[in-house]
KOLTI-82775 format. One record per residue (C-alpha): residue number from 1; x, y, z. Coordinates in steps of 0.02 Angstrom, whole numbers, plus 50000, padded with zeros to 5 digits. Each point is the difference from the previous one (the first is absolute). Layout:
BEGIN
{resi = NUM xx = X yy = Y zz = Z};
...
***
This chain:
BEGIN
{resi = 1 xx = 53337 yy = 50467 zz = 50915};
{resi = 2 xx = 49835 yy = 50098 zz = 50019};
{resi = 3 xx = 49861 yy = 49999 zz = 50123};
{resi = 4 xx = 49841 yy = 50077 zz = 49932};
{resi = 5 xx = 50110 yy = 50120 zz = 49893};
{resi = 6 xx = 50112 yy = 50041 zz = 50145};
{resi = 7 xx = 50186 yy = 49948 zz = 49989};
{resi = 8 xx = 50034 yy = 49858 zz = 50127};
{resi = 9 xx = 50176 yy = 49949 zz = 50050};
{resi = 10 xx = 49983 yy = 49842 zz = 50106};
{resi = 11 xx = 50148 yy = 49981 zz = 50114};
{resi = 12 xx = 49942 yy = 49881 zz = 50132};
{resi = 13 xx = 50037 yy = 49830 zz = 49931};
{resi = 14 xx = 50067 yy = 49941 zz = 50161};
{resi = 15 xx = 49815 yy = 50009 zz = 50062};
{resi = 16 xx = 49924 yy = 49917 zz = 49849};
{resi = 17 xx = 50026 yy = 49985 zz = 49815};
{resi = 18 xx = 49871 yy = 50011 zz = 49860};
{resi = 19 xx = 49947 yy = 49821 zz = 49936};
{resi = 20 xx = 50084 yy = 49979 zz = 49835};
{resi = 21 xx = 49879 yy = 49979 zz = 49846};
{resi = 22 xx = 50085 yy = 49833 zz = 49960};
{resi = 23 xx = 49960 yy = 49942 zz = 50175};
{resi = 24 xx = 49816 yy = 50063 zz = 49999};
{resi = 25 xx = 49979 yy = 49910 zz = 49834};
{resi = 26 xx = 50072 yy = 49835 zz = 50067};
{resi = 27 xx = 49881 yy = 50012 zz = 50154};
{resi = 28 xx = 49838 yy = 50047 zz = 49909};
{resi = 29 xx = 49950 yy = 49823 zz = 49942};
{resi = 30 xx = 50005 yy = 49934 zz = 50179};
{resi = 31 xx = 49863 yy = 50119 zz = 50054};
{resi = 32 xx = 49884 yy = 49938 zz = 49872};
{resi = 33 xx = 50005 yy = 49855 zz = 49880};
{resi = 34 xx = 50143 yy = 49907 zz = 50098};
{resi = 35 xx = 49919 yy = 50031 zz = 50176};
{resi = 36 xx = 50019 yy = 49823 zz = 50068};
{resi = 37 xx = 50054 yy = 49954 zz = 50177};
{resi = 38 xx = 50171 yy = 49919 zz = 49991};
{resi = 39 xx = 49952 yy = 49874 zz = 50135};
{resi = 40 xx = 49859 yy = 49929 zz = 49895};
{resi = 41 xx = 50022 yy = 49851 zz = 49876};
{resi = 42 xx = 49914 yy = 50047 zz = 49843};
{resi = 43 xx = 50082 yy = 50075 zz = 49843};
{resi = 44 xx = 49959 yy = 50180 zz = 50044};
{resi = 45 xx = 50081 yy = 49976 zz = 50176};
{resi = 46 xx = 50158 yy = 49915 zz = 49923};
{resi = 47 xx = 50024 yy = 50146 zz = 49883};
{resi = 48 xx = 50009 yy = 50114 zz = 50150};
{resi = 49 xx = 50108 yy = 49881 zz = 50097};
{resi = 50 xx = 50123 yy = 49992 zz = 49850};
{resi = 51 xx = 50001 yy = 50194 zz = 49993};
{resi = 52 xx = 50044 yy = 50005 zz = 50182};
{resi = 53 xx = 50139 yy = 49871 zz = 49984};
{resi = 54 xx = 50068 yy = 50096 zz = 49847};
{resi = 55 xx = 50012 yy = 50157 zz = 50102};
{resi = 56 xx = 50084 yy = 49910 zz = 50144};
{resi = 57 xx = 50132 yy = 49942 zz = 49883};
{resi = 58 xx = 50028 yy = 50176 zz = 49935};
{resi = 59 xx = 50018 yy = 50072 zz = 50176};
{resi = 60 xx = 50122 yy = 49856 zz = 50048};
{resi = 61 xx = 50104 yy = 50028 zz = 49843};
{resi = 62 xx = 50010 yy = 50180 zz = 50032};
{resi = 63 xx = 50073 yy = 49976 zz = 50179};
{resi = 64 xx = 50104 yy = 49837 zz = 49965};
{resi = 65 xx = 49877 yy = 49887 zz = 50102};
{resi = 66 xx = 49913 yy = 49835 zz = 49962};
{resi = 67 xx = 49812 yy = 50025 zz = 49963};
{resi = 68 xx = 49949 yy = 49894 zz = 50149};
{resi = 69 xx = 50093 yy = 50127 zz = 50116};
{resi = 70 xx = 49888 yy = 50138 zz = 49948};
{resi = 71 xx = 49832 yy = 50038 zz = 50092};
{resi = 72 xx = 49883 yy = 50128 zz = 49951};
{resi = 73 xx = 49932 yy = 50125 zz = 50123};
{resi = 74 xx = 49892 yy = 50156 zz = 50006};
{resi = 75 xx = 50153 yy = 50109 zz = 49989};
{resi = 76 xx = 50165 yy = 50044 zz = 50084};
{resi = 77 xx = 49924 yy = 50029 zz = 50163};
{resi = 78 xx = 49932 yy = 49828 zz = 50022};
{resi = 79 xx = 50155 yy = 49923 zz = 49935};
{resi = 80 xx = 50102 yy = 50087 zz = 50133};
{resi = 81 xx = 49876 yy = 49960 zz = 50131};
{resi = 82 xx = 49997 yy = 49820 zz = 49955};
{resi = 83 xx = 50188 yy = 49989 zz = 49995};
{resi = 84 xx = 50030 yy = 50076 zz = 50171};
{resi = 85 xx = 49843 yy = 49927 zz = 50093};
{resi = 86 xx = 50021 yy = 49835 zz = 49914};
{resi = 87 xx = 50176 yy = 49977 zz = 50042};
{resi = 88 xx = 49971 yy = 50057 zz = 50176};
{resi = 89 xx = 49857 yy = 49875 zz = 50028};
{resi = 90 xx = 50093 yy = 49852 zz = 49921};
{resi = 91 xx = 50158 yy = 50026 zz = 50101};
{resi = 92 xx = 49938 yy = 50053 zz = 50166};
{resi = 93 xx = 50076 yy = 49852 zz = 50084};
{resi = 94 xx = 50170 yy = 50040 zz = 49930};
{resi = 95 xx = 50005 yy = 50181 zz = 50047};
{resi = 96 xx = 49907 yy = 50157 zz = 50020};
{resi = 97 xx = 50120 yy = 50136 zz = 49925};
{resi = 98 xx = 49989 yy = 50096 zz = 49840};
{resi = 99 xx = 50119 yy = 50120 zz = 49924};
{resi = 100 xx = 49944 yy = 50142 zz = 49880};
{resi = 101 xx = 50051 yy = 50174 zz = 49964};
{resi = 102 xx = 49926 yy = 50167 zz = 50064};
{resi = 103 xx = 49951 yy = 50061 zz = 49826};
{resi = 104 xx = 49895 yy = 49851 zz = 49932};
{resi = 105 xx = 49835 yy = 50029 zz = 49927};
{resi = 106 xx = 49856 yy = 50001 zz = 50120};
{resi = 107 xx = 49946 yy = 49830 zz = 49921};
{resi = 108 xx = 50152 yy = 49929 zz = 50095};
{resi = 109 xx = 50014 yy = 50116 zz = 50151};
{resi = 110 xx = 49816 yy = 49979 zz = 50053};
{resi = 111 xx = 50001 yy = 49809 zz = 49998};
{resi = 112 xx = 50159 yy = 50002 zz = 50103};
{resi = 113 xx = 49917 yy = 50114 zz = 50120};
{resi = 114 xx = 49847 yy = 49886 zz = 50011};
{resi = 115 xx = 50116 yy = 49854 zz = 50037};
{resi = 116 xx = 50085 yy = 50099 zz = 50134};
{resi = 117 xx = 49827 yy = 50001 zz = 50088};
{resi = 118 xx = 49999 yy = 49811 zz = 49997};
{resi = 119 xx = 50166 yy = 49989 zz = 50087};
{resi = 120 xx = 50118 yy = 49999 zz = 49852};
{resi = 121 xx = 50155 yy = 50109 zz = 50002};
{resi = 122 xx = 50051 yy = 50116 zz = 49856};
{resi = 123 xx = 50165 yy = 50083 zz = 49968};
{resi = 124 xx = 49979 yy = 50156 zz = 49891};
{resi = 125 xx = 50169 yy = 50033 zz = 49926};
{resi = 126 xx = 50055 yy = 50180 zz = 49972};
{resi = 127 xx = 50060 yy = 50066 zz = 49830};
{resi = 128 xx = 50131 yy = 50125 zz = 49949};
{resi = 129 xx = 49967 yy = 50171 zz = 49940};
{resi = 130 xx = 49960 yy = 49927 zz = 49829};
{resi = 131 xx = 49878 yy = 49872 zz = 50062};
{resi = 132 xx = 50114 yy = 49852 zz = 49981};
{resi = 133 xx = 50006 yy = 49856 zz = 50120};
{resi = 134 xx = 50168 yy = 49944 zz = 50052};
{resi = 135 xx = 50025 yy = 49813 zz = 49972};
{resi = 136 xx = 50108 yy = 49992 zz = 50157};
{resi = 137 xx = 49852 yy = 50062 zz = 50106};
{resi = 138 xx = 49896 yy = 49852 zz = 49936};
{resi = 139 xx = 50142 yy = 49881 zz = 50063};
{resi = 140 xx = 49995 yy = 50086 zz = 50172};
{resi = 141 xx = 49817 yy = 49986 zz = 50017};
{resi = 142 xx = 49975 yy = 49812 zz = 49960};
{resi = 143 xx = 49985 yy = 49892 zz = 50150};
{resi = 144 xx = 49962 yy = 49812 zz = 50021};
{resi = 145 xx = 49814 yy = 50050 zz = 50013};
{resi = 146 xx = 49994 yy = 50093 zz = 49839};
{resi = 147 xx = 49872 yy = 49927 zz = 49877};
{resi = 148 xx = 49994 yy = 50130 zz = 49862};
{resi = 149 xx = 50104 yy = 50142 zz = 49925};
{resi = 150 xx = 49894 yy = 50121 zz = 49889};
{resi = 151 xx = 50087 yy = 50145 zz = 49909};
{resi = 152 xx = 49920 yy = 50081 zz = 49843};
{resi = 153 xx = 50085 yy = 49996 zz = 49834};
{resi = 154 xx = 49976 yy = 50184 zz = 49968};
{resi = 155 xx = 49909 yy = 50137 zz = 50102};
{resi = 156 xx = 49838 yy = 50068 zz = 49935};
{resi = 157 xx = 50027 yy = 50177 zz = 50061};
{resi = 158 xx = 50188 yy = 50044 zz = 49976};
{resi = 159 xx = 50041 yy = 49864 zz = 49874};
{resi = 160 xx = 50152 yy = 49939 zz = 50087};
{resi = 161 xx = 50049 yy = 49825 zz = 49942};
{resi = 162 xx = 50045 yy = 49884 zz = 50137};
{resi = 163 xx = 50151 yy = 49869 zz = 50004};
{resi = 164 xx = 49879 yy = 49856 zz = 50005};
{resi = 165 xx = 50115 yy = 49875 zz = 49931};
{resi = 166 xx = 50134 yy = 50035 zz = 50147};
{resi = 167 xx = 49865 yy = 50000 zz = 50127};
{resi = 168 xx = 49921 yy = 49836 zz = 49939};
{resi = 169 xx = 50169 yy = 49915 zz = 50007};
{resi = 170 xx = 50016 yy = 50044 zz = 50185};
{resi = 171 xx = 49821 yy = 49941 zz = 50036};
{resi = 172 xx = 50041 yy = 49834 zz = 49906};
{resi = 173 xx = 50162 yy = 49974 zz = 50096};
{resi = 174 xx = 49890 yy = 50003 zz = 50158};
{resi = 175 xx = 49869 yy = 49889 zz = 49929};
{resi = 176 xx = 49875 yy = 50141 zz = 49998};
{resi = 177 xx = 49870 yy = 50026 zz = 49862};
{resi = 178 xx = 50011 yy = 50167 zz = 49902};
{resi = 179 xx = 49851 yy = 50095 zz = 49941};
{resi = 180 xx = 50008 yy = 50157 zz = 49888};
{resi = 181 xx = 49867 yy = 50117 zz = 49949};
{resi = 182 xx = 50043 yy = 50025 zz = 49815};
{resi = 183 xx = 49837 yy = 50093 zz = 49954};
{resi = 184 xx = 50100 yy = 50152 zz = 49933};
{resi = 185 xx = 50132 yy = 49899 zz = 49916};
{resi = 186 xx = 49915 yy = 49908 zz = 49856};
{resi = 187 xx = 50048 yy = 50086 zz = 49830};
{resi = 188 xx = 50127 yy = 50118 zz = 50092};
{resi = 189 xx = 50141 yy = 49876 zz = 50019};
{resi = 190 xx = 50024 yy = 49814 zz = 49973};
{resi = 191 xx = 49899 yy = 49901 zz = 50138};
{resi = 192 xx = 50064 yy = 49821 zz = 50019};
{resi = 193 xx = 49955 yy = 49899 zz = 50155};
{resi = 194 xx = 50159 yy = 49894 zz = 49990};
{resi = 195 xx = 50132 yy = 50145 zz = 49973};
{resi = 196 xx = 49897 yy = 50103 zz = 50138};
{resi = 197 xx = 50001 yy = 49847 zz = 50115};
{resi = 198 xx = 49815 yy = 50025 zz = 50036};
{resi = 199 xx = 49902 yy = 49865 zz = 50084};
{resi = 200 xx = 49840 yy = 50106 zz = 49991};
{resi = 201 xx = 49973 yy = 50145 zz = 49879};
{resi = 202 xx = 49847 yy = 50111 zz = 49982};
{resi = 203 xx = 49943 yy = 50091 zz = 49840};
{resi = 204 xx = 49849 yy = 50098 zz = 49949};
{resi = 205 xx = 49930 yy = 50016 zz = 49825};
{resi = 206 xx = 49937 yy = 50178 zz = 49998};
{resi = 207 xx = 50182 yy = 50063 zz = 50031};
{resi = 208 xx = 50059 yy = 49943 zz = 49828};
{resi = 209 xx = 49854 yy = 50035 zz = 49879};
{resi = 210 xx = 49878 yy = 49867 zz = 50062};
{resi = 211 xx = 49833 yy = 50007 zz = 50088};
{resi = 212 xx = 49973 yy = 50045 zz = 50184};
{resi = 213 xx = 49944 yy = 49855 zz = 50120};
{resi = 214 xx = 50124 yy = 49875 zz = 49934};
{resi = 215 xx = 50172 yy = 49946 zz = 50063};
{resi = 216 xx = 50105 yy = 49854 zz = 50046};
{resi = 217 xx = 50112 yy = 49918 zz = 50128};
{resi = 218 xx = 50148 yy = 49894 zz = 49949};
{resi = 219 xx = 50033 yy = 49868 zz = 50126};
{resi = 220 xx = 50153 yy = 49894 zz = 49982};
{resi = 221 xx = 49980 yy = 49814 zz = 50008};
{resi = 222 xx = 50011 yy = 49931 zz = 50180};
{resi = 223 xx = 49969 yy = 50170 zz = 50080};
{resi = 224 xx = 49901 yy = 49974 zz = 50161};
{resi = 225 xx = 49851 yy = 50113 zz = 49985};
{resi = 226 xx = 49822 yy = 49988 zz = 50060};
{resi = 227 xx = 49849 yy = 50029 zz = 49884};
{resi = 228 xx = 49924 yy = 50176 zz = 50000};
{resi = 229 xx = 49825 yy = 49979 zz = 49935};
{resi = 230 xx = 49904 yy = 49845 zz = 50057};
{resi = 231 xx = 49859 yy = 49926 zz = 49893};
{resi = 232 xx = 50004 yy = 49911 zz = 49832};
{resi = 233 xx = 50145 yy = 49911 zz = 49917};
{resi = 234 xx = 50057 yy = 50144 zz = 49889};
{resi = 235 xx = 50186 yy = 50036 zz = 49969};
{resi = 236 xx = 50045 yy = 49822 zz = 50049};
{resi = 237 xx = 49909 yy = 50019 zz = 50165};
{resi = 238 xx = 50114 yy = 50141 zz = 50062};
{resi = 239 xx = 49882 yy = 50151 zz = 49959};
{resi = 240 xx = 49813 yy = 49972 zz = 49998};
{resi = 241 xx = 49879 yy = 50097 zz = 49897};
{resi = 242 xx = 49944 yy = 49996 zz = 49813};
{resi = 243 xx = 50141 yy = 50068 zz = 49893};
{resi = 244 xx = 49982 yy = 50177 zz = 49923};
{resi = 245 xx = 50029 yy = 49925 zz = 49825};
{resi = 246 xx = 49991 yy = 50170 zz = 49903};
{resi = 247 xx = 50121 yy = 50075 zz = 50128};
{resi = 248 xx = 50122 yy = 49851 zz = 49998};
{resi = 249 xx = 49999 yy = 50004 zz = 49807};
{resi = 250 xx = 50035 yy = 50180 zz = 50001};
{resi = 251 xx = 50135 yy = 49983 zz = 50127};
{resi = 252 xx = 50087 yy = 49870 zz = 49885};
{resi = 253 xx = 49994 yy = 50107 zz = 49852};
{resi = 254 xx = 50055 yy = 50153 zz = 50094};
{resi = 255 xx = 50156 yy = 49924 zz = 50081};
{resi = 256 xx = 50047 yy = 49930 zz = 49828};
{resi = 257 xx = 49997 yy = 50173 zz = 49921};
{resi = 258 xx = 50085 yy = 50087 zz = 50150};
{resi = 259 xx = 50146 yy = 49875 zz = 50003};
{resi = 260 xx = 50014 yy = 49990 zz = 49817};
{resi = 261 xx = 50006 yy = 50193 zz = 49975};
{resi = 262 xx = 50112 yy = 50033 zz = 50152};
{resi = 263 xx = 50163 yy = 50000 zz = 49910};
{resi = 264 xx = 49941 yy = 50149 zz = 49895};
{resi = 265 xx = 49881 yy = 50075 zz = 50129};
{resi = 266 xx = 50103 yy = 50010 zz = 50153};
{resi = 267 xx = 50150 yy = 50101 zz = 49923};
{resi = 268 xx = 49879 yy = 50120 zz = 49923};
{resi = 269 xx = 49911 yy = 50031 zz = 50164};
{resi = 270 xx = 50163 yy = 50017 zz = 50089};
{resi = 271 xx = 50061 yy = 50137 zz = 49891};
{resi = 272 xx = 49840 yy = 50094 zz = 50024};
{resi = 273 xx = 50010 yy = 49971 zz = 50183};
{resi = 274 xx = 50175 yy = 50069 zz = 50010};
{resi = 275 xx = 49951 yy = 50156 zz = 49898};
{resi = 276 xx = 49857 yy = 50030 zz = 50120};
{resi = 277 xx = 50113 yy = 49979 zz = 50153};
{resi = 278 xx = 50134 yy = 50125 zz = 49922};
{resi = 279 xx = 49872 yy = 50122 zz = 49946};
{resi = 280 xx = 49910 yy = 50011 zz = 50162};
{resi = 281 xx = 50157 yy = 50006 zz = 50104};
{resi = 282 xx = 50077 yy = 50133 zz = 49894};
{resi = 283 xx = 49839 yy = 50106 zz = 49993};
{resi = 284 xx = 49944 yy = 49999 zz = 50177};
{resi = 285 xx = 50113 yy = 50032 zz = 50149};
{resi = 286 xx = 49978 yy = 49918 zz = 50165};
{resi = 287 xx = 49946 yy = 49836 zz = 49917};
{resi = 288 xx = 50060 yy = 49827 zz = 50046};
{resi = 289 xx = 49999 yy = 49841 zz = 49892};
{resi = 290 xx = 49934 yy = 49856 zz = 50109};
{resi = 291 xx = 50056 yy = 49823 zz = 49968};
{resi = 292 xx = 50160 yy = 49933 zz = 49928};
{resi = 293 xx = 50075 yy = 50112 zz = 49860};
{resi = 294 xx = 50038 yy = 49843 zz = 49890};
{resi = 295 xx = 49936 yy = 49841 zz = 50076};
{resi = 296 xx = 49818 yy = 50050 zz = 49968};
{resi = 297 xx = 49850 yy = 49954 zz = 49889};
{resi = 298 xx = 50017 yy = 50057 zz = 49824};
{resi = 299 xx = 49844 yy = 50099 zz = 50010};
{resi = 300 xx = 50009 yy = 50080 zz = 50174};
{resi = 301 xx = 50024 yy = 50184 zz = 50050};
{resi = 302 xx = 49974 yy = 50042 zz = 50179};
{resi = 303 xx = 50049 yy = 50171 zz = 50063};
{resi = 304 xx = 49968 yy = 50104 zz = 50156};
{resi = 305 xx = 49968 yy = 50183 zz = 49993};
{resi = 306 xx = 50038 yy = 50104 zz = 50159};
{resi = 307 xx = 49867 yy = 50119 zz = 50071};
{resi = 308 xx = 49847 yy = 49931 zz = 49900};
{resi = 309 xx = 49872 yy = 49866 zz = 50027};
{resi = 310 xx = 49993 yy = 49856 zz = 49872};
{resi = 311 xx = 49811 yy = 50004 zz = 49996};
{resi = 312 xx = 49998 yy = 50180 zz = 49937};
{resi = 313 xx = 50124 yy = 49954 zz = 49861};
{resi = 314 xx = 49886 yy = 49853 zz = 49946};
{resi = 315 xx = 49843 yy = 50111 zz = 49986};
{resi = 316 xx = 50094 yy = 50136 zz = 49900};
{resi = 317 xx = 50071 yy = 49866 zz = 49887};
{resi = 318 xx = 49831 yy = 49919 zz = 49976};
{resi = 319 xx = 49930 yy = 50173 zz = 49950};
{resi = 320 xx = 50123 yy = 49998 zz = 49863};
{resi = 321 xx = 49967 yy = 49821 zz = 49950};
{resi = 322 xx = 50141 yy = 49909 zz = 50079};
{resi = 323 xx = 49963 yy = 49851 zz = 50111};
{resi = 324 xx = 50130 yy = 49967 zz = 50131};
{resi = 325 xx = 50014 yy = 49936 zz = 50182};
{resi = 326 xx = 50081 yy = 50045 zz = 50166};
{resi = 327 xx = 50045 yy = 49815 zz = 50031};
{resi = 328 xx = 49906 yy = 49838 zz = 50011};
{resi = 329 xx = 49820 yy = 49990 zz = 49931};
{resi = 330 xx = 49950 yy = 49901 zz = 50150};
{resi = 331 xx = 50044 yy = 50145 zz = 50115};
{resi = 332 xx = 49950 yy = 50152 zz = 49898};
{resi = 333 xx = 49861 yy = 50041 zz = 50118};
{resi = 334 xx = 50111 yy = 50002 zz = 50146};
{resi = 335 xx = 50057 yy = 50162 zz = 50090};
{resi = 336 xx = 50160 yy = 49909 zz = 50070};
{resi = 337 xx = 50164 yy = 50019 zz = 49913};
{resi = 338 xx = 50066 yy = 49855 zz = 49893};
{resi = 339 xx = 50066 yy = 49862 zz = 50108};
{resi = 340 xx = 50126 yy = 49969 zz = 49862};
{resi = 341 xx = 50072 yy = 50179 zz = 50001};
{resi = 342 xx = 50005 yy = 50010 zz = 50185};
{resi = 343 xx = 50096 yy = 49828 zz = 50008};
{resi = 344 xx = 50125 yy = 50077 zz = 49877};
{resi = 345 xx = 50033 yy = 50139 zz = 50129};
{resi = 346 xx = 49890 yy = 50141 zz = 49915};
{resi = 347 xx = 49928 yy = 50109 zz = 50135};
{resi = 348 xx = 49802 yy = 49992 zz = 49997};
{resi = 349 xx = 49990 yy = 50181 zz = 49947};
{resi = 350 xx = 50106 yy = 49962 zz = 49848};
{resi = 351 xx = 49916 yy = 49837 zz = 49964};
{resi = 352 xx = 49834 yy = 50085 zz = 49987};
{resi = 353 xx = 50061 yy = 50092 zz = 49848};
{resi = 354 xx = 50037 yy = 49850 zz = 49893};
{resi = 355 xx = 49943 yy = 49971 zz = 49823};
{resi = 356 xx = 50004 yy = 49834 zz = 49911};
{resi = 357 xx = 50003 yy = 49994 zz = 49806};
{resi = 358 xx = 49994 yy = 49827 zz = 49926};
{resi = 359 xx = 50014 yy = 49969 zz = 49808};
{resi = 360 xx = 49919 yy = 49879 zz = 49889};
{resi = 361 xx = 50014 yy = 49934 zz = 49820};
{resi = 362 xx = 49884 yy = 50136 zz = 49935};
{resi = 363 xx = 50093 yy = 50148 zz = 50067};
{resi = 364 xx = 50103 yy = 50098 zz = 49883};
{resi = 365 xx = 50142 yy = 50134 zz = 50001};
{resi = 366 xx = 49858 yy = 50131 zz = 49980};
{resi = 367 xx = 49927 yy = 49945 zz = 50167};
{resi = 368 xx = 50175 yy = 50029 zz = 50078};
{resi = 369 xx = 50008 yy = 50173 zz = 49920};
{resi = 370 xx = 49827 yy = 50046 zz = 50065};
{resi = 371 xx = 50043 yy = 49946 zz = 50180};
{resi = 372 xx = 50156 yy = 50100 zz = 49997};
{resi = 373 xx = 49915 yy = 50150 zz = 49931};
{resi = 374 xx = 49865 yy = 50013 zz = 50131};
{resi = 375 xx = 50069 yy = 49917 zz = 50159};
{resi = 376 xx = 50128 yy = 50135 zz = 50050};
{resi = 377 xx = 49865 yy = 50132 zz = 49987};
{resi = 378 xx = 49884 yy = 49899 zz = 50114};
{resi = 379 xx = 50134 yy = 49982 zz = 50131};
{resi = 380 xx = 50043 yy = 50175 zz = 49990};
{resi = 381 xx = 49817 yy = 50059 zz = 50028};
{resi = 382 xx = 49973 yy = 49888 zz = 50137};
{resi = 383 xx = 50165 yy = 50048 zz = 50095};
{resi = 384 xx = 49941 yy = 50188 zz = 49982};
{resi = 385 xx = 49852 yy = 49958 zz = 50106};
{resi = 386 xx = 50070 yy = 49877 zz = 50113};
{resi = 387 xx = 50033 yy = 50063 zz = 50183};
{resi = 388 xx = 50148 yy = 49878 zz = 50001};
{resi = 389 xx = 50105 yy = 50082 zz = 49862};
{resi = 390 xx = 50142 yy = 50100 zz = 50074};
{resi = 391 xx = 50020 yy = 50183 zz = 49947};
{resi = 392 xx = 50117 yy = 50021 zz = 49864};
***
């Protein structure tokens, strides 16, 4: 890939992915000649309504749901907020306790903290050094006042895949609904709401080749949950607001492509991931792999370099045309160390030296070669000028 003649190696697919050409083509007519409002009654509107329902069917098929269980949102953040706050509001008479993990995305953690200010109680489960939640800790945390268990399918920073099926079984045994943030999972491994035991599941289109500003919340039938947006009767009266028809159409096409290509794409990405991990750990001493060594997303590499700052690494990589991250895109402006890495036991001074490289379907072996060629030198130069580097 080139950017104005400069080589560009994009390795931040956990933050966002390029909208695929097939997706953009599918969306385009709904900005112009097929611009109708799905809530109107004439032919132009019916055409838009049919496109929305076709996309709903595609999303449902991709996650093993029924179409009427899929509700479109403005993205993963809204879907997570709706799941958590909606269940809390609908079940306040039953209880006031929520169980989640300490390494959730802020789209889960911040709604939980907002609910705490309203008198709800939240248990933030610890994780092991690899970022995994122990199912037994969920069992121990549930009380007769627990109204929701929320544990993400896979972590956006370190790539660790959680044992959600085991966790959901425990929640179900106690009659507690289970929510999972599956934003990073679509296209990475099979996502099936039934085998995962999810009562609520959040996804976001721009993480798998779709447009930004479009997501969905799966709500299993008979799950008690309040509405999140009041207004019109869109989304069967559960989420008001005129549907983003182009975005929804794009999401339907994108998830179809992502799931259809997963059997070929995921192993290819995993092979490049493993080569990156081996190459970095072999070439750069005092480096740690963050996240589970095997139970991790196929495209995720997260390493921590001692004695250097992640922001400096990013700037030097960017100067060479490599786009990467130090963690979640939602906290990239924060000076605080990653809450995920510190929860895994990494000291703050080590967590500050983290680098996240996340691959996508456009990446090649040549991209891996380029990173392995330039990254060791960058770390070496930064350590030479770092006051933290011990004398050899």
